[in-house]
Predicted model as a PDB file, atoms N, CA, C, CB and O in Angstrom, pLDDT in the B-factor column:
MODEL        1                                                                  
ATOM      1  N   MET A   1    -182.667  65.728  42.052  1.00 70.00           N  
ATOM      2  CA  MET A   1    -181.377  66.129  42.196  1.00 70.00           C  
ATOM      3  C   MET A   1    -181.119  67.094  40.983  1.00 70.00           C  
ATOM      4  CB  MET A   1    -180.419  64.903  42.269  1.00 70.00           C  
ATOM      5  O   MET A   1    -181.114  66.892  39.769  1.00 70.00           O  
ATOM      6  N   ASN A   2    -180.890  68.302  41.809  1.00 83.00           N  
ATOM      7  CA  ASN A   2    -180.596  69.320  40.526  1.00 83.00           C  
ATOM      8  C   ASN A   2    -179.023  69.922  40.331  1.00 83.00           C  
ATOM      9  CB  ASN A   2    -181.613  70.716  40.732  1.00 83.00           C  
ATOM     10  O   ASN A   2    -178.521  70.894  40.896  1.00 83.00           O  
ATOM     11  N   ILE A   3    -178.551  69.203  39.549  1.00 91.00           N  
ATOM     12  CA  ILE A   3    -177.031  68.996  39.282  1.00 91.00           C  
ATOM     13  C   ILE A   3    -176.957  68.922  37.491  1.00 91.00           C  
ATOM     14  CB  ILE A   3    -176.411  67.345  40.157  1.00 91.00           C  
ATOM     15  O   ILE A   3    -177.766  68.395  36.727  1.00 91.00           O  
ATOM     16  N   ASN A   4    -175.770  69.602  37.198  1.00 94.00           N  
ATOM     17  CA  ASN A   4    -175.307  69.281  35.873  1.00 94.00           C  
ATOM     18  C   ASN A   4    -174.477  68.113  35.589  1.00 94.00           C  
ATOM     19  CB  ASN A   4    -174.644  70.293  35.435  1.00 94.00           C  
ATOM     20  O   ASN A   4    -173.894  67.394  36.401  1.00 94.00           O  
ATOM     21  N   TYR A   5    -174.507  68.037  34.413  1.00 95.00           N  
ATOM     22  CA  TYR A   5    -173.919  66.969  33.464  1.00 95.00           C  
ATOM     23  C   TYR A   5    -172.496  66.797  34.348  1.00 95.00           C  
ATOM     24  CB  TYR A   5    -173.709  67.545  31.620  1.00 95.00           C  
ATOM     25  O   TYR A   5    -172.157  65.747  34.894  1.00 95.00           O  
ATOM     26  N   GLU A   6    -171.764  68.011  34.368  1.00 96.00           N  
ATOM     27  CA  GLU A   6    -170.218  67.838  34.720  1.00 96.00           C  
ATOM     28  C   GLU A   6    -169.877  67.485  36.034  1.00 96.00           C  
ATOM     29  CB  GLU A   6    -169.465  69.044  34.493  1.00 96.00           C  
ATOM     30  O   GLU A   6    -168.917  66.776  36.336  1.00 96.00           O  
ATOM     31  N   ALA A   7    -170.787  68.061  36.914  1.00 96.00           N  
ATOM     32  CA  ALA A   7    -170.541  67.944  38.430  1.00 96.00           C  
ATOM     33  C   ALA A   7    -170.987  66.301  38.754  1.00 96.00           C  
ATOM     34  CB  ALA A   7    -171.590  69.206  39.381  1.00 96.00           C  
ATOM     35  O   ALA A   7    -170.410  65.579  39.568  1.00 96.00           O  
ATOM     36  N   ALA A   8    -171.972  65.974  38.041  1.00 96.00           N  
ATOM     37  CA  ALA A   8    -172.460  64.466  38.539  1.00 96.00           C  
ATOM     38  C   ALA A   8    -171.424  63.593  37.952  1.00 96.00           C  
ATOM     39  CB  ALA A   8    -174.068  63.947  37.981  1.00 96.00           C  
ATOM     40  O   ALA A   8    -171.018  62.743  38.744  1.00 96.00           O  
ATOM     41  N   LEU A   9    -170.932  63.572  36.884  1.00 95.00           N  
ATOM     42  CA  LEU A   9    -169.635  63.071  36.348  1.00 95.00           C  
ATOM     43  C   LEU A   9    -168.741  62.844  37.394  1.00 95.00           C  
ATOM     44  CB  LEU A   9    -169.005  63.979  35.387  1.00 95.00           C  
ATOM     45  O   LEU A   9    -168.572  61.789  38.006  1.00 95.00           O  
ATOM     46  N   LYS A  10    -168.070  64.126  37.585  1.00 97.00           N  
ATOM     47  CA  LYS A  10    -167.159  64.385  38.588  1.00 97.00           C  
ATOM     48  C   LYS A  10    -167.351  63.498  39.996  1.00 97.00           C  
ATOM     49  CB  LYS A  10    -167.267  65.872  38.838  1.00 97.00           C  
ATOM     50  O   LYS A  10    -166.474  62.695  40.317  1.00 97.00           O  
ATOM     51  N   GLN A  11    -168.649  63.703  40.889  1.00 96.00           N  
ATOM     52  CA  GLN A  11    -168.939  62.860  41.755  1.00 96.00           C  
ATOM     53  C   GLN A  11    -168.979  61.636  41.400  1.00 96.00           C  
ATOM     54  CB  GLN A  11    -169.875  63.123  42.251  1.00 96.00           C  
ATOM     55  O   GLN A  11    -168.520  60.955  42.317  1.00 96.00           O  
ATOM     56  N   LEU A  12    -169.308  60.989  40.501  1.00 96.00           N  
ATOM     57  CA  LEU A  12    -169.064  59.478  40.210  1.00 96.00           C  
ATOM     58  C   LEU A  12    -167.704  59.006  40.253  1.00 96.00           C  
ATOM     59  CB  LEU A  12    -169.543  59.110  38.891  1.00 96.00           C  
ATOM     60  O   LEU A  12    -167.410  58.000  40.899  1.00 96.00           O  
ATOM     61  N   GLU A  13    -166.635  59.850  39.432  1.00 96.00           N  
ATOM     62  CA  GLU A  13    -165.203  59.634  39.135  1.00 96.00           C  
ATOM     63  C   GLU A  13    -164.607  59.517  40.614  1.00 96.00           C  
ATOM     64  CB  GLU A  13    -164.506  60.912  38.188  1.00 96.00           C  
ATOM     65  O   GLU A  13    -163.884  58.589  40.977  1.00 96.00           O  
ATOM     66  N   GLU A  14    -165.026  60.627  41.448  1.00 95.00           N  
ATOM     67  CA  GLU A  14    -164.463  60.452  43.104  1.00 95.00           C  
ATOM     68  C   GLU A  14    -164.997  59.387  43.953  1.00 95.00           C  
ATOM     69  CB  GLU A  14    -164.796  61.722  43.988  1.00 95.00           C  
ATOM     70  O   GLU A  14    -164.327  58.994  44.908  1.00 95.00           O  
ATOM     71  N   THR A  15    -166.224  58.852  43.671  1.00 94.00           N  
ATOM     72  CA  THR A  15    -166.778  57.821  44.090  1.00 94.00           C  
ATOM     73  C   THR A  15    -166.197  56.398  43.982  1.00 94.00           C  
ATOM     74  CB  THR A  15    -167.820  57.897  43.578  1.00 94.00           C  
ATOM     75  O   THR A  15    -166.030  55.537  44.846  1.00 94.00           O  
ATOM     76  N   VAL A  16    -165.880  56.411  42.364  1.00 94.00           N  
ATOM     77  CA  VAL A  16    -165.053  55.255  41.960  1.00 94.00           C  
ATOM     78  C   VAL A  16    -163.810  55.223  42.666  1.00 94.00           C  
ATOM     79  CB  VAL A  16    -164.771  55.249  40.528  1.00 94.00           C  
ATOM     80  O   VAL A  16    -163.451  54.143  43.134  1.00 94.00           O  
ATOM     81  N   GLU A  17    -163.048  56.312  42.827  1.00 95.00           N  
ATOM     82  CA  GLU A  17    -161.678  56.470  43.086  1.00 95.00           C  
ATOM     83  C   GLU A  17    -161.553  55.930  44.671  1.00 95.00           C  
ATOM     84  CB  GLU A  17    -161.195  58.099  42.819  1.00 95.00           C  
ATOM     85  O   GLU A  17    -160.726  55.108  45.066  1.00 95.00           O  
ATOM     86  N   LYS A  18    -162.534  56.565  45.442  1.00 93.00           N  
ATOM     87  CA  LYS A  18    -162.700  55.915  46.895  1.00 93.00           C  
ATOM     88  C   LYS A  18    -162.566  54.638  46.905  1.00 93.00           C  
ATOM     89  CB  LYS A  18    -163.945  56.122  47.540  1.00 93.00           C  
ATOM     90  O   LYS A  18    -161.617  53.990  47.346  1.00 93.00           O  
ATOM     91  N   MET A  19    -163.636  54.224  46.355  1.00 91.00           N  
ATOM     92  CA  MET A  19    -163.918  52.552  46.385  1.00 91.00           C  
ATOM     93  C   MET A  19    -162.580  51.802  45.835  1.00 91.00           C  
ATOM     94  CB  MET A  19    -165.351  52.075  45.271  1.00 91.00           C  
ATOM     95  O   MET A  19    -162.231  50.775  46.416  1.00 91.00           O  
ATOM     96  N   GLU A  20    -161.951  52.202  44.923  1.00 93.00           N  
ATOM     97  CA  GLU A  20    -160.534  51.517  44.216  1.00 93.00           C  
ATOM     98  C   GLU A  20    -159.573  51.741  45.352  1.00 93.00           C  
ATOM     99  CB  GLU A  20    -159.887  52.339  42.632  1.00 93.00           C  
ATOM    100  O   GLU A  20    -158.694  50.901  45.544  1.00 93.00           O  
ATOM    101  N   ARG A  21    -159.678  52.945  46.223  1.00 94.00           N  
ATOM    102  CA  ARG A  21    -158.566  52.980  46.888  1.00 94.00           C  
ATOM    103  C   ARG A  21    -159.083  52.134  48.449  1.00 94.00           C  
ATOM    104  CB  ARG A  21    -158.014  54.668  46.960  1.00 94.00           C  
ATOM    105  O   ARG A  21    -158.213  51.965  49.303  1.00 94.00           O  
ATOM    106  N   GLY A  22    -159.942  51.842  48.611  1.00 92.00           N  
ATOM    107  CA  GLY A  22    -160.530  51.174  49.606  1.00 92.00           C  
ATOM    108  C   GLY A  22    -160.632  51.908  50.871  1.00 92.00           C  
ATOM    109  O   GLY A  22    -160.284  51.469  51.967  1.00 92.00           O  
ATOM    110  N   GLU A  23    -161.366  53.584  50.522  1.00 90.00           N  
ATOM    111  CA  GLU A  23    -161.448  54.608  51.685  1.00 90.00           C  
ATOM    112  C   GLU A  23    -162.939  54.253  52.022  1.00 90.00           C  
ATOM    113  CB  GLU A  23    -161.129  56.377  51.256  1.00 90.00           C  
ATOM    114  O   GLU A  23    -163.429  54.981  52.885  1.00 90.00           O  
ATOM    115  N   MET A  24    -163.622  53.439  51.596  1.00 90.00           N  
ATOM    116  CA  MET A  24    -164.883  53.499  52.121  1.00 90.00           C  
ATOM    117  C   MET A  24    -165.304  52.388  52.780  1.00 90.00           C  
ATOM    118  CB  MET A  24    -165.735  53.777  51.231  1.00 90.00           C  
ATOM    119  O   MET A  24    -165.056  51.252  52.373  1.00 90.00           O  
ATOM    120  N   THR A  25    -166.053  52.679  53.977  1.00 90.00           N  
ATOM    121  CA  THR A  25    -166.751  51.216  54.817  1.00 90.00           C  
ATOM    122  C   THR A  25    -167.681  50.372  53.853  1.00 90.00           C  
ATOM    123  CB  THR A  25    -167.880  51.688  56.264  1.00 90.00           C  
ATOM    124  O   THR A  25    -167.918  50.851  52.744  1.00 90.00           O  
ATOM    125  N   LEU A  26    -168.054  49.533  54.090  1.00 88.00           N  
ATOM    126  CA  LEU A  26    -169.132  48.797  53.634  1.00 88.00           C  
ATOM    127  C   LEU A  26    -170.407  49.384  53.644  1.00 88.00           C  
ATOM    128  CB  LEU A  26    -169.206  47.717  54.286  1.00 88.00           C  
ATOM    129  O   LEU A  26    -171.098  49.199  52.642  1.00 88.00           O  
ATOM    130  N   ASP A  27    -170.895  50.099  54.630  1.00 88.00           N  
ATOM    131  CA  ASP A  27    -171.794  50.683  55.041  1.00 88.00           C  
ATOM    132  C   ASP A  27    -171.880  51.922  53.985  1.00 88.00           C  
ATOM    133  CB  ASP A  27    -171.603  50.918  56.464  1.00 88.00           C  
ATOM    134  O   ASP A  27    -172.809  52.010  53.182  1.00 88.00           O  
ATOM    135  N   ALA A  28    -171.119  52.603  54.043  1.00 90.00           N  
ATOM    136  CA  ALA A  28    -170.862  53.850  53.142  1.00 90.00           C  
ATOM    137  C   ALA A  28    -170.772  53.519  51.831  1.00 90.00           C  
ATOM    138  CB  ALA A  28    -169.640  54.588  53.455  1.00 90.00           C  
ATOM    139  O   ALA A  28    -171.048  54.360  50.976  1.00 90.00           O  
ATOM    140  N   MET A  29    -170.411  52.373  51.528  1.00 91.00           N  
ATOM    141  CA  MET A  29    -170.510  51.937  49.969  1.00 91.00           C  
ATOM    142  C   MET A  29    -172.154  51.600  49.410  1.00 91.00           C  
ATOM    143  CB  MET A  29    -169.513  50.411  49.783  1.00 91.00           C  
ATOM    144  O   MET A  29    -172.731  51.700  48.327  1.00 91.00           O  
ATOM    145  N   GLY A  30    -172.496  51.193  50.660  1.00 91.00           N  
ATOM    146  CA  GLY A  30    -174.309  51.144  50.186  1.00 91.00           C  
ATOM    147  C   GLY A  30    -175.063  52.461  49.773  1.00 91.00           C  
ATOM    148  O   GLY A  30    -175.908  52.584  48.887  1.00 91.00           O  
ATOM    149  N   LYS A  31    -174.543  53.444  50.650  1.00 92.00           N  
ATOM    150  CA  LYS A  31    -175.180  54.442  50.336  1.00 92.00           C  
ATOM    151  C   LYS A  31    -174.741  55.242  49.179  1.00 92.00           C  
ATOM    152  CB  LYS A  31    -175.254  55.087  51.335  1.00 92.00           C  
ATOM    153  O   LYS A  31    -175.579  55.799  48.469  1.00 92.00           O  
ATOM    154  N   GLU A  32    -173.101  55.358  48.878  1.00 93.00           N  
ATOM    155  CA  GLU A  32    -172.844  55.788  47.835  1.00 93.00           C  
ATOM    156  C   GLU A  32    -173.410  55.077  46.376  1.00 93.00           C  
ATOM    157  CB  GLU A  32    -171.594  55.854  47.996  1.00 93.00           C  
ATOM    158  O   GLU A  32    -173.403  55.811  45.388  1.00 93.00           O  
ATOM    159  N   ILE A  33    -173.789  53.988  46.254  1.00 93.00           N  
ATOM    160  CA  ILE A  33    -173.989  53.096  45.282  1.00 93.00           C  
ATOM    161  C   ILE A  33    -175.211  53.557  44.950  1.00 93.00           C  
ATOM    162  CB  ILE A  33    -173.875  51.687  45.597  1.00 93.00           C  
ATOM    163  O   ILE A  33    -175.409  53.797  43.759  1.00 93.00           O  
ATOM    164  N   LYS A  34    -176.291  53.779  45.922  1.00 95.00           N  
ATOM    165  CA  LYS A  34    -177.257  54.537  45.913  1.00 95.00           C  
ATOM    166  C   LYS A  34    -177.172  55.736  45.109  1.00 95.00           C  
ATOM    167  CB  LYS A  34    -177.503  54.773  47.056  1.00 95.00           C  
ATOM    168  O   LYS A  34    -177.780  55.823  44.042  1.00 95.00           O  
ATOM    169  N   ASN A  35    -176.323  56.821  45.645  1.00 95.00           N  
ATOM    170  CA  ASN A  35    -176.385  58.068  45.201  1.00 95.00           C  
ATOM    171  C   ASN A  35    -175.645  58.007  43.717  1.00 95.00           C  
ATOM    172  CB  ASN A  35    -175.727  59.054  46.286  1.00 95.00           C  
ATOM    173  O   ASN A  35    -175.912  58.885  42.896  1.00 95.00           O  
ATOM    174  N   ALA A  36    -174.812  57.064  43.430  1.00 95.00           N  
ATOM    175  CA  ALA A  36    -174.022  56.884  42.168  1.00 95.00           C  
ATOM    176  C   ALA A  36    -175.402  56.503  41.052  1.00 95.00           C  
ATOM    177  CB  ALA A  36    -172.663  55.459  42.374  1.00 95.00           C  
ATOM    178  O   ALA A  36    -175.611  57.134  40.015  1.00 95.00           O  
ATOM    179  N   GLN A  37    -176.010  55.664  41.406  1.00 96.00           N  
ATOM    180  CA  GLN A  37    -177.565  55.127  40.651  1.00 96.00           C  
ATOM    181  C   GLN A  37    -178.138  56.354  40.211  1.00 96.00           C  
ATOM    182  CB  GLN A  37    -178.817  54.304  41.751  1.00 96.00           C  
ATOM    183  O   GLN A  37    -178.213  56.500  38.991  1.00 96.00           O  
ATOM    184  N   GLN A  38    -178.589  57.335  41.000  1.00 96.00           N  
ATOM    185  CA  GLN A  38    -179.119  58.390  40.757  1.00 96.00           C  
ATOM    186  C   GLN A  38    -178.418  59.178  39.597  1.00 96.00           C  
ATOM    187  CB  GLN A  38    -179.198  59.021  41.921  1.00 96.00           C  
ATOM    188  O   GLN A  38    -178.974  59.642  38.601  1.00 96.00           O  
ATOM    189  N   LEU A  39    -177.268  59.230  39.876  1.00 96.00           N  
ATOM    190  CA  LEU A  39    -176.124  60.309  39.049  1.00 96.00           C  
ATOM    191  C   LEU A  39    -176.239  59.584  37.982  1.00 96.00           C  
ATOM    192  CB  LEU A  39    -174.392  60.546  39.567  1.00 96.00           C  
ATOM    193  O   LEU A  39    -176.911  60.131  37.109  1.00 96.00           O  
ATOM    194  N   ILE A  40    -175.772  58.398  37.683  1.00 97.00           N  
ATOM    195  CA  ILE A  40    -175.795  57.645  36.416  1.00 97.00           C  
ATOM    196  C   ILE A  40    -177.127  57.832  35.614  1.00 97.00           C  
ATOM    197  CB  ILE A  40    -175.578  56.145  36.717  1.00 97.00           C  
ATOM    198  O   ILE A  40    -177.051  57.989  34.395  1.00 97.00           O  
ATOM    199  N   ARG A  41    -178.212  57.824  36.174  1.00 96.00           N  
ATOM    200  CA  ARG A  41    -179.554  57.995  35.555  1.00 96.00           C  
ATOM    201  C   ARG A  41    -179.684  59.527  35.367  1.00 96.00           C  
ATOM    202  CB  ARG A  41    -180.778  57.365  36.490  1.00 96.00           C  
ATOM    203  O   ARG A  41    -180.414  59.907  34.451  1.00 96.00           O  
ATOM    204  N   LEU A  42    -179.201  60.231  35.957  1.00 96.00           N  
ATOM    205  CA  LEU A  42    -179.279  61.627  35.448  1.00 96.00           C  
ATOM    206  C   LEU A  42    -178.441  62.023  34.470  1.00 96.00           C  
ATOM    207  CB  LEU A  42    -179.098  62.499  36.387  1.00 96.00           C  
ATOM    208  O   LEU A  42    -178.734  62.926  33.686  1.00 96.00           O  
ATOM    209  N   CYS A  43    -177.180  61.284  34.440  1.00 96.00           N  
ATOM    210  CA  CYS A  43    -176.093  61.538  33.298  1.00 96.00           C  
ATOM    211  C   CYS A  43    -176.875  61.159  32.115  1.00 96.00           C  
ATOM    212  CB  CYS A  43    -174.625  60.618  33.413  1.00 96.00           C  
ATOM    213  O   CYS A  43    -176.786  61.876  31.118  1.00 96.00           O  
ATOM    214  N   LYS A  44    -177.724  59.989  32.097  1.00 97.00           N  
ATOM    215  CA  LYS A  44    -177.996  59.107  30.603  1.00 97.00           C  
ATOM    216  C   LYS A  44    -179.254  60.002  30.382  1.00 97.00           C  
ATOM    217  CB  LYS A  44    -178.362  57.061  30.663  1.00 97.00           C  
ATOM    218  O   LYS A  44    -179.474  60.017  29.171  1.00 97.00           O  
ATOM    219  N   ASP A  45    -180.079  60.679  30.991  1.00 96.00           N  
ATOM    220  CA  ASP A  45    -181.064  61.311  30.693  1.00 96.00           C  
ATOM    221  C   ASP A  45    -180.664  62.783  29.946  1.00 96.00           C  
ATOM    222  CB  ASP A  45    -181.820  61.373  31.921  1.00 96.00           C  
ATOM    223  O   ASP A  45    -181.112  63.120  28.850  1.00 96.00           O  
ATOM    224  N   LYS A  46    -179.950  63.396  30.571  1.00 95.00           N  
ATOM    225  CA  LYS A  46    -179.099  64.403  30.037  1.00 95.00           C  
ATOM    226  C   LYS A  46    -178.566  64.261  28.676  1.00 95.00           C  
ATOM    227  CB  LYS A  46    -178.060  64.544  30.852  1.00 95.00           C  
ATOM    228  O   LYS A  46    -178.811  65.095  27.804  1.00 95.00           O  
ATOM    229  N   LEU A  47    -177.787  63.140  28.463  1.00 96.00           N  
ATOM    230  CA  LEU A  47    -177.451  62.727  27.240  1.00 96.00           C  
ATOM    231  C   LEU A  47    -178.012  62.355  26.452  1.00 96.00           C  
ATOM    232  CB  LEU A  47    -176.882  62.138  27.179  1.00 96.00           C  
ATOM    233  O   LEU A  47    -177.518  62.457  25.329  1.00 96.00           O  
ATOM    234  N   THR A  48    -179.222  61.782  26.591  1.00 97.00           N  
ATOM    235  CA  THR A  48    -180.344  61.363  25.827  1.00 97.00           C  
ATOM    236  C   THR A  48    -181.119  62.503  25.233  1.00 97.00           C  
ATOM    237  CB  THR A  48    -181.216  60.552  26.649  1.00 97.00           C  
ATOM    238  O   THR A  48    -181.351  62.491  24.024  1.00 97.00           O  
ATOM    239  N   LYS A  49    -181.627  63.703  26.161  1.00 96.00           N  
ATOM    240  CA  LYS A  49    -182.097  64.756  25.898  1.00 96.00           C  
ATOM    241  C   LYS A  49    -181.055  65.519  24.551  1.00 96.00           C  
ATOM    242  CB  LYS A  49    -182.217  65.471  27.326  1.00 96.00           C  
ATOM    243  O   LYS A  49    -181.400  65.674  23.379  1.00 96.00           O  
ATOM    244  N   THR A  50    -179.762  65.888  25.165  1.00 95.00           N  
ATOM    245  CA  THR A  50    -179.170  66.382  24.221  1.00 95.00           C  
ATOM    246  C   THR A  50    -178.987  65.928  22.975  1.00 95.00           C  
ATOM    247  CB  THR A  50    -178.324  66.580  24.567  1.00 95.00           C  
ATOM    248  O   THR A  50    -178.930  66.697  22.015  1.00 95.00           O  
ATOM    249  N   GLU A  51    -178.858  64.422  22.851  1.00 95.00           N  
ATOM    250  CA  GLU A  51    -178.693  63.928  21.574  1.00 95.00           C  
ATOM    251  C   GLU A  51    -179.927  63.869  20.587  1.00 95.00           C  
ATOM    252  CB  GLU A  51    -178.172  62.666  21.744  1.00 95.00           C  
ATOM    253  O   GLU A  51    -179.873  63.775  19.361  1.00 95.00           O  
ATOM    254  N   GLU A  52    -181.202  63.955  21.494  1.00 97.00           N  
ATOM    255  CA  GLU A  52    -182.410  64.592  20.605  1.00 97.00           C  
ATOM    256  C   GLU A  52    -182.494  66.263  20.211  1.00 97.00           C  
ATOM    257  CB  GLU A  52    -183.769  64.282  21.458  1.00 97.00           C  
ATOM    258  O   GLU A  52    -183.187  66.629  19.261  1.00 97.00           O  
ATOM    259  N   GLU A  53    -181.968  66.919  20.774  1.00 96.00           N  
ATOM    260  CA  GLU A  53    -181.953  68.330  20.478  1.00 96.00           C  
ATOM    261  C   GLU A  53    -181.026  68.240  19.506  1.00 96.00           C  
ATOM    262  CB  GLU A  53    -181.630  69.332  21.598  1.00 96.00           C  
ATOM    263  O   GLU A  53    -181.334  69.029  18.613  1.00 96.00           O  
ATOM    264  N   ILE A  54    -179.917  67.582  19.223  1.00 96.00           N  
ATOM    265  CA  ILE A  54    -179.089  67.799  18.312  1.00 96.00           C  
ATOM    266  C   ILE A  54    -179.705  67.101  17.052  1.00 96.00           C  
ATOM    267  CB  ILE A  54    -177.755  67.365  18.735  1.00 96.00           C  
ATOM    268  O   ILE A  54    -179.553  67.574  15.925  1.00 96.00           O  
ATOM    269  N   ASN A  55    -180.361  66.027  17.280  1.00 95.00           N  
ATOM    270  CA  ASN A  55    -180.926  65.255  16.079  1.00 95.00           C  
ATOM    271  C   ASN A  55    -182.054  65.993  15.387  1.00 95.00           C  
ATOM    272  CB  ASN A  55    -181.464  63.854  16.521  1.00 95.00           C  
ATOM    273  O   ASN A  55    -182.340  65.884  14.195  1.00 95.00           O  
ATOM    274  N   ALA A  56    -182.652  66.749  16.272  1.00 95.00           N  
ATOM    275  CA  ALA A  56    -183.922  67.830  15.895  1.00 95.00           C  
ATOM    276  C   ALA A  56    -183.351  69.044  15.227  1.00 95.00           C  
ATOM    277  CB  ALA A  56    -184.797  68.407  17.299  1.00 95.00           C  
ATOM    278  O   ALA A  56    -184.151  69.604  14.478  1.00 95.00           O  
ATOM    279  N   ILE A  57    -182.162  69.586  15.315  1.00 95.00           N  
ATOM    280  CA  ILE A  57    -181.538  70.631  14.913  1.00 95.00           C  
ATOM    281  C   ILE A  57    -180.970  70.191  13.441  1.00 95.00           C  
ATOM    282  CB  ILE A  57    -180.492  71.060  15.985  1.00 95.00           C  
ATOM    283  O   ILE A  57    -181.056  70.996  12.514  1.00 95.00           O  
ATOM    284  N   ILE A  58    -180.462  69.063  13.269  1.00 94.00           N  
ATOM    285  CA  ILE A  58    -179.592  68.668  11.953  1.00 94.00           C  
ATOM    286  C   ILE A  58    -180.425  67.699  10.848  1.00 94.00           C  
ATOM    287  CB  ILE A  58    -178.159  67.769  12.486  1.00 94.00           C  
ATOM    288  O   ILE A  58    -180.045  67.326   9.738  1.00 94.00           O  
ATOM    289  N   SER A  59    -181.657  67.432  11.524  1.00 82.00           N  
ATOM    290  CA  SER A  59    -182.758  66.717  10.792  1.00 82.00           C  
ATOM    291  C   SER A  59    -183.309  67.496   9.641  1.00 82.00           C  
ATOM    292  CB  SER A  59    -183.897  66.392  11.729  1.00 82.00           C  
ATOM    293  O   SER A  59    -184.217  67.026   8.956  1.00 82.00           O  
TER     294      SER A  59                                                      
ENDMDL                                                                          
END                                                                             
């Protein structure tokens, strides 16, 4: 998945909003949850990498 942090976060927020409004079927939720897991992992990885880069600069 080649997407930047901001776009991934926006997709996650949109998914949560749809779920909260009840706009997803149960089948769609399963698919969206799998996609959300990938987006969360991507965001965590990007945050970890950025933190490491910042620590390397200030150390």
